[in-house]
C-alpha positions in Angstrom: 0.0 0.0 0.0 2.8 2.3 0.8 4.3 1.8 -2.6 0.9 2.4 -4.2 0.5 5.7 -2.3 3.9 6.9 -3.6 2.9 5.9 -7.2 -0.4 7.8 -6.9 1.4 10.9 -5.5 3.9 10.9 -8.4 1.1 10.4 -10.9 -0.8 13.4 -9.4 2.3 15.6 -9.7 2.8 14.6 -13.3 -0.9 15.3 -14.2 -1.2 18.7 -12.4 2.2 20.2 -12.9 2.1 20.5 -16.7 1.5 24.3 -16.9 4.1 24.9 -14.1 6.7 22.9 -16.0 6.0 25.0 -19.2 6.3 28.2 -17.2 9.6 27.0 -15.8 10.8 26.2 -19.4 9.8 29.7 -20.5 11.7 31.3 -17.6 14.7 29.1 -18.4 14.7 30.3 -22.0 14.6 33.9 -20.8 17.4 33.2 -18.4 19.6 31.7 -21.1 18.8 34.8 -23.3 19.9 37.2 -20.5 23.0 35.2 -20.0 23.8 35.2 -23.8 23.2 39.0 -24.1 25.7 39.6 -21.2 28.4 37.2 -22.3 31.6 38.7 -23.7 33.0 35.4 -25.0 31.5 35.0 -28.6 31.5 31.2 -28.6 29.9 31.0 -25.2 27.3 33.5 -26.2 26.4 31.5 -29.4 26.1 28.4 -27.2 23.7 30.1 -24.8 21.5 31.3 -27.7 21.4 27.7 -28.9 20.1 26.7 -25.5 17.3 29.2 -25.9 16.4 27.7 -29.2 16.3 24.2 -27.8 13.6 25.3 -25.4 11.8 27.8 -27.7 12.6 26.9 -31.4 9.8 29.2 -32.7 8.1 32.4 -31.9 9.3 35.8 -30.9 11.8 34.5 -28.3 13.4 32.3 -30.9 13.6 35.2 -33.3 15.5 37.3 -30.8 17.8 34.4 -30.1 18.6 34.0 -33.8 19.1 37.7 -34.1 21.5 37.8 -31.1 23.5 34.9 -32.6 23.7 36.7 -35.9 25.1 39.8 -34.1 27.8 37.8 -32.4 28.8 35.9 -35.5 29.1 39.2 -37.3 31.6 40.6 -34.8 35.1 41.5 -36.3 36.6 39.0 -34.0 34.4 36.2 -35.4 33.6 37.1 -39.0 31.3 34.0 -39.5 29.2 36.0 -42.0 27.6 33.1 -43.9 26.4 31.5 -40.6 25.3 35.0 -39.4 23.2 35.4 -42.6 21.4 32.1 -42.0 20.7 33.1 -38.4 19.2 36.5 -39.2 17.2 34.9 -42.0 15.8 32.5 -39.4 14.9 35.5 -37.2 13.0 37.2 -40.0 11.1 34.0 -40.8 9.8 34.0 -37.2 9.2 37.8 -37.0 9.1 40.1 -40.0 8.5 43.2 -38.0 11.7 44.5 -36.3 13.7 47.0 -38.3 16.9 45.9 -36.5 16.7 42.5 -38.1 16.9 44.0 -41.6 19.6 46.4 -40.5 21.7 43.5 -39.2 21.2 41.6 -42.4 22.2 44.7 -44.4 25.4 44.9 -42.3 26.2 41.2 -43.0 25.6 41.7 -46.8 28.1 44.6 -46.7 30.7 42.3 -45.1 29.9 39.8 -47.9 30.3 42.6 -50.5 26.7 42.3 -51.7 25.8 46.0 -51.6 22.5 45.9 -53.6 21.0 43.3 -51.2 22.3 45.4 -48.3 20.6 48.5 -49.8 17.3 46.7 -50.1 17.5 45.6 -46.4 18.4 49.1 -45.2 15.3 50.4 -47.1 13.2 47.7 -45.3 14.6 48.9 -42.0 13.8 52.5 -42.9 10.3 51.6 -43.9 9.8 50.1 -40.4 11.8 52.8 -38.5 11.8 55.9 -40.6 13.3 58.1 -37.8 16.4 56.0 -37.4 19.2 58.1 -38.8 21.8 55.4 -38.9 19.8 53.4 -41.4 19.9 56.2 -43.9 23.7 56.4 -43.5 24.0 52.7 -44.2 21.9 53.0 -47.3 23.9 55.9 -48.5 27.1 53.9 -48.1 25.7 51.1 -50.3 24.4 53.5 -53.0 27.9 55.1 -53.2 29.5 51.7 -53.6 27.3 51.0 -56.6 27.9 54.4 -58.2 24.5 56.0 -57.5 26.1 59.2 -56.1 23.1 61.5 -56.4 20.9 59.1 -54.5 23.6 58.5 -51.9 23.9 62.2 -51.2 20.2 62.7 -50.9 19.9 59.6 -48.6 22.8 60.8 -46.3 21.1 64.2 -46.1 18.0 62.6 -44.7 20.1 61.0 -42.0 21.7 64.4 -41.2 18.2 66.0 -41.0 17.2 63.3 -38.5 20.4 63.6 -36.5 22.7 66.5 -37.2 25.3 65.0 -34.7 25.8 61.8 -36.6 29.4 61.6 -37.9 28.6 58.7 -40.2 26.0 60.5 -42.3 28.4 63.3 -42.9 31.2 60.9 -43.9 28.8 59.1 -46.3 27.6 62.4 -47.8 31.2 63.4 -48.3 32.1 60.1 -50.0 29.2 60.6 -52.5 30.2 64.2 -53.1 33.8 63.3 -53.6 32.9 60.7 -56.3 30.9 63.4 -58.0 34.0 65.6 -58.1 32.6 68.1 -55.5 35.8 68.2 -53.6 35.5 71.2 -51.4 32.1 70.3 -49.9 33.3 66.7 -49.5 36.2 68.0 -47.5 33.8 70.0 -45.3 31.8 66.9 -44.6 34.8 64.9 -43.7 36.0 67.6 -41.3 32.5 67.7 -39.7 32.7 63.9 -39.3 36.0 64.3 -37.5 34.7 66.9 -35.2 31.7 64.6 -34.3 34.1 61.8 -33.4 33.6 59.2 -36.1 34.2 55.8 -34.6 37.0 55.0 -37.2 38.9 58.2 -37.6 41.6 56.6 -39.7 39.0 56.1 -42.5 38.0 59.8 -42.4 41.6 60.9 -42.5 42.2 58.7 -45.5 39.1 60.2 -47.2 40.7 63.6 -46.7 43.9 62.4 -48.2 42.0 61.2 -51.3 40.1 64.5 -51.5 43.2 66.7 -51.3 44.9 64.5 -53.8 42.0 64.9 -56.1 42.1 68.7 -55.5 45.7 68.8 -56.5 47.2 69.5 -53.1 49.6 66.5 -52.7 51.3 67.7 -49.5 48.0 68.1 -47.7 47.0 64.7 -49.0 50.2 63.1 -47.7 49.6 64.7 -44.3 46.2 63.2 -44.0 47.3 59.8 -45.3 49.9 59.8 -42.6 47.4 60.8 -39.9 45.3 57.8 -41.0 48.4 55.5 -40.6 49.3 57.0 -37.3 46.0 55.6 -36.0 46.1 52.3 -37.9 49.5 51.6 -39.5 48.1 48.7 -41.5 45.2 50.5 -43.1 45.5 49.4 -46.8 43.7 52.4 -48.4 46.0 54.9 -46.7 49.1 52.7 -47.3 48.4 52.5 -51.0 47.4 56.2 -51.3 50.5 57.4 -49.5 52.9 55.1 -51.3 51.6 55.8 -54.8 51.5 59.6 -54.2 55.1 59.5 -52.9 56.1 57.6 -56.0 54.4 60.1 -58.3 56.2 63.0 -56.5 59.4 61.0 -56.2 60.0 62.1 -52.6 61.4 60.4 -49.6 64.3 59.0 -51.6 62.0 57.2 -54.0 63.6 58.3 -57.3 63.0 55.0 -59.2 60.7 52.1 -59.4 59.9 50.2 -56.3 61.7 46.9 -55.9 59.6 44.1 -57.3 58.4 41.1 -55.4 58.1 37.6 -56.9 55.1 36.4 -54.8 56.2 32.9 -55.5 53.9 31.3 -52.9 50.5 29.8 -53.8 48.9 31.4 -56.9 45.2 30.7 -57.7 43.1 31.8 -60.6 39.5 31.7 -61.7 39.0 31.9 -65.5 35.6 32.5 -67.0 34.6 32.5 -70.6 30.9 33.1 -71.6 30.0 32.9 -75.2 26.7 31.1 -75.8 24.1 33.4 -74.3 20.5 32.4 -74.2 18.8 35.8 -74.2 21.2 38.2 -75.6 23.5 38.0 -78.6 26.0 35.2 -78.8 29.7 36.0 -78.9 30.4 33.1 -81.3 32.8 31.2 -79.1 35.5 33.8 -78.8 35.3 34.4 -75.0 35.4 30.6 -74.5 38.5 30.5 -76.6 40.0 33.4 -74.6 39.3 31.6 -71.4 40.9 28.3 -72.4 44.0 30.0 -73.7 44.3 32.1 -70.5 43.9 28.9 -68.4 46.8 27.3 -70.2 49.0 30.4 -69.9 48.3 30.9 -66.2 48.9 27.3 -65.4 52.3 27.7 -67.1 52.9 30.7 -64.8 52.4 28.5 -61.7 48.7 29.2 -61.0 46.3 26.7 -59.8 43.5 27.5 -62.2 39.7 26.9 -62.2 38.1 27.2 -65.6 34.4 27.6 -66.2 32.7 28.4 -69.6 29.2 29.3 -70.6 28.3 29.4 -66.9 24.8 30.2 -65.4 24.2 32.5 -62.5 23.7 29.5 -60.2 26.9 28.0 -61.5 29.0 31.2 -61.1 27.7 31.7 -57.6 28.9 28.2 -56.6 32.2 28.7 -58.4 32.9 32.0 -56.8 32.3 30.6 -53.3 34.8 27.8 -54.1 37.3 30.3 -55.4 37.0 32.6 -52.5 38.1 29.7 -50.2 41.1 29.1 -52.4 42.0 32.8 -52.5 42.2 33.0 -48.7 45.8 33.8 -47.7 47.1 33.0 -51.3 50.1 35.0 -52.5 48.2 35.9 -55.7 44.5 35.6 -56.5 43.6 36.3 -60.1 40.2 36.4 -61.9 40.0 36.6 -65.7 36.5 37.1 -67.3 35.7 37.2 -71.0 32.1 37.7 -72.1 29.2 40.2 -71.9 29.3 43.0 -69.4 26.9 46.0 -68.9 26.6 49.2 -67.0 23.3 49.8 -65.2 22.4 52.6 -62.8 26.0 53.5 -62.1 27.3 49.9 -61.5 29.1 47.5 -63.8 28.0 43.9 -64.2 29.2 40.7 -65.7 26.5 38.5 -67.4 26.1 34.8 -66.9 24.8 33.0 -70.0 21.2 32.6 -68.6 20.7 36.3 -67.7 17.3 37.4 -68.9 17.4 41.0 -67.9 13.7 41.6 -68.4 13.5 43.8 -65.4 16.4 46.2 -64.7 15.7 46.0 -61.0 16.7 42.3 -61.1 20.2 43.1 -62.3 21.9 42.2 -59.0 20.0 38.9 -59.0 20.8 38.1 -62.7 24.4 39.3 -63.0 27.7 39.7 -61.0 28.5 43.2 -59.8 32.1 44.2 -60.6 32.4 46.2 -57.3 31.1 43.2 -55.3 33.6 40.9 -57.0 36.6 43.2 -56.4 35.7 43.7 -52.7 34.9 40.0 -52.1 38.2 38.8 -53.4 40.1 41.4 -51.3 38.2 40.3 -48.2 39.8 36.8 -48.6 43.1 38.6 -47.9 45.4 37.3 -50.6 48.7 39.2 -50.7 48.0 40.4 -54.3 44.8 40.3 -56.3 44.3 40.9 -60.0 41.0 41.2 -61.9 41.1 41.2 -65.7 37.9 41.9 -67.6 37.6 41.5 -71.3 33.9 42.3 -71.6 31.4 44.3 -73.6 30.0 47.5 -72.4 26.4 48.4 -73.1 23.2 48.7 -71.1 20.5 46.4 -72.6 17.6 48.3 -71.0 17.4 51.0 -73.7 15.5 48.6 -76.0 12.9 45.9 -75.3 14.4 42.5 -74.7 13.8 40.0 -77.6 15.5 37.1 -79.2 19.3 36.7 -79.4 21.3 38.0 -82.3 24.7 36.6 -83.2 27.8 38.6 -83.0 30.1 38.9 -86.0 33.9 38.7 -86.1 35.6 42.0 -85.4 32.3 43.4 -84.1 31.7 45.2 -80.8 31.2 43.0 -77.8 27.9 44.8 -77.1 24.6 43.4 -76.0 22.2 43.4 -79.0 18.5 42.4 -78.7 16.1 42.1 -81.6 12.5 43.1 -81.1 9.9 42.9 -83.9 10.3 39.8 -86.2 12.5 40.6 -89.1 13.8 43.8 -87.6 17.6 44.2 -87.7 19.2 43.9 -84.3 20.7 47.1 -83.0 23.4 47.8 -80.5 21.6 49.0 -77.4 24.2 51.8 -77.0 22.3 53.8 -79.7 19.7 56.5 -78.8 21.9 58.8 -76.8 22.8 56.3 -74.1 26.1 56.7 -72.2 28.1 53.7 -73.4 30.6 51.7 -71.5 31.5 50.7 -68.0 31.4 53.5 -65.5 34.8 54.3 -64.0 35.7 51.9 -61.3 36.8 53.1 -57.9 39.0 50.5 -56.1 38.9 50.8 -52.3 41.8 48.7 -50.8 41.2 46.2 -48.0 44.6 44.6 -48.9 47.8 46.3 -50.0 47.9 45.1 -53.6 44.9 45.2 -56.0 45.2 45.5 -59.8 42.1 45.9 -62.1 42.6 45.7 -65.8 39.9 46.4 -68.4 39.8 45.7 -72.1 38.7 49.2 -72.9 38.3 52.6 -71.3 35.1 53.8 -69.6 32.4 54.8 -72.1 33.6 52.6 -75.0 33.2 49.0 -76.2 35.6 46.1 -76.5 35.8 44.1 -79.7 35.8 40.6 -80.9 39.0 39.9 -82.8 39.4 38.7 -86.4 40.9 35.4 -85.3 40.3 33.0 -82.4 40.8 35.5 -79.6 39.6 39.0 -78.9 42.0 41.9 -79.5 42.6 42.3 -75.7 43.2 38.7 -74.8 45.4 38.1 -77.9 47.6 41.0 -76.7 47.6 39.7 -73.1 48.7 36.2 -74.2 51.5 37.8 -76.2 52.9 39.7 -73.1 51.9 37.7 -70.1 55.2 35.9 -69.6 57.3 34.6 -66.6 59.7 37.1 -65.2 57.7 40.2 -66.3 56.3 42.9 -64.0 52.6 42.9 -64.1 52.4 46.7 -64.6 54.7 46.4 -67.6 52.5 43.7 -69.0 49.4 45.8 -68.9 51.2 48.9 -70.4 52.4 46.8 -73.3 49.0 45.2 -73.8 47.4 48.7 -73.9 49.9 49.8 -76.6 49.4 46.7 -78.7 45.5 46.8 -78.6 45.5 50.5 -79.6 47.9 49.8 -82.5 46.0 46.6 -83.7 42.6 48.2 -83.5 43.6 51.4 -85.3 44.9 49.3 -88.2 41.3 48.0 -88.5 39.7 51.4 -88.5 38.7 51.9 -84.9 40.4 52.6 -81.5 40.1 50.4 -78.4 42.1 51.8 -75.5 42.5 49.4 -72.5 42.6 50.8 -69.0 44.3 49.5 -65.8 43.9 50.6 -62.2 47.0 50.1 -60.1 46.2 50.1 -56.4 49.3 48.4 -55.2 52.3 49.0 -52.9 54.5 46.2 -54.3 55.1 45.5 -58.0 54.4 41.8 -58.9 56.9 39.8 -61.0 55.2 36.8 -62.8 
């Protein structure tokens, strides 16, 4: 009987304590949350948030736990941005309301060099919290990265109107104005940002260095570059700016070329050749030929090469993620692209073969942003990165999209779309459009970044009369072991100009040297 009484008592507790046990679980989840929010060790904090999710996998508490975990994974000391992105996506799936979730995802996208997606999320955050000045500043930063300088200036101004004491809005307005060539008002904005104690003063001093260099006052520029380096001696943008300006001025004992470095450690390359486009004019196999020839040449130069041809957007996304892993801590990371490229709303894009481009607003979903690509490679921290783009240059949105039209030998590598049946396809650069890639601004997050383009801003590259394009043919002729990379691109430029002028037009390649150390192949 005694044992029976104990059994009945235990059964009664089990039956009548259900709500109490649930309450205890809810309190335990909140306790874990409080512990996680206070924890300074990132890995412990993430573990505590996981304990919350074991107890409350759904609902508002779970959303906050996922958001908290995303914040921790995004810290500079952690940099687990892909995992952070998944966390914040889980938070938004559980609660679409909080503006801070979208702002956090925007910050993560910036770290992943996906500025258009970041801009969309900052806009979502603004829609939910229109009085939050910092969100306008973040949106302005993204708009400047993608070349929409007027929009960026207007957006930053809204942030200033909401909070005149925000140093970040002034800096972002200054960056937009500087890119527009409005140097004096940009300098005033940077000075205001300094006075308001911007959280990263070395960046603002570097901005001032660039502004005074653009203004034609090199000594002032050098002073500000040095002030930036006094705060952060390893800040790449200031290191490169100061070194290159000193080289131009030939001061500080620098009377000749800098000594070259071999960079003989691990060299990795991604080679892309897109010819057979499904929805815009085919390039008749020439970019594919260019890519195969470049793969062979780079392999001969000691590069571990990845080759993809006629690749879709899904395919290039997967390939880029694989390449970014290879580029991490490499001596040299190189990307070569041959195929279609377009400019749209201030940003330059490379087109996968399945790009449809029916809606201009889908550009970042359909194509690869050149700015995103340059920044993403740099963030893998190779010692030296090189991006070579042999691409066409026109915006396809000036004419209705239609069926594909083939390209001819020795014709511009421009996107052409035919409309009415029987109508002759026309280059979409007609009709008063500004043709060509917009000028690229390289911001250094490593000390050595080189960008080479088949033609200058505002003009088109050409298919060559033989197997390769004019630019790649010249590159193959000069890309040899023992040569300095800067000399290679100078010689390529001269040869392309000479060869194209022989054929009745002029194609003038451009290269952007943002390096401290010359590279010997």
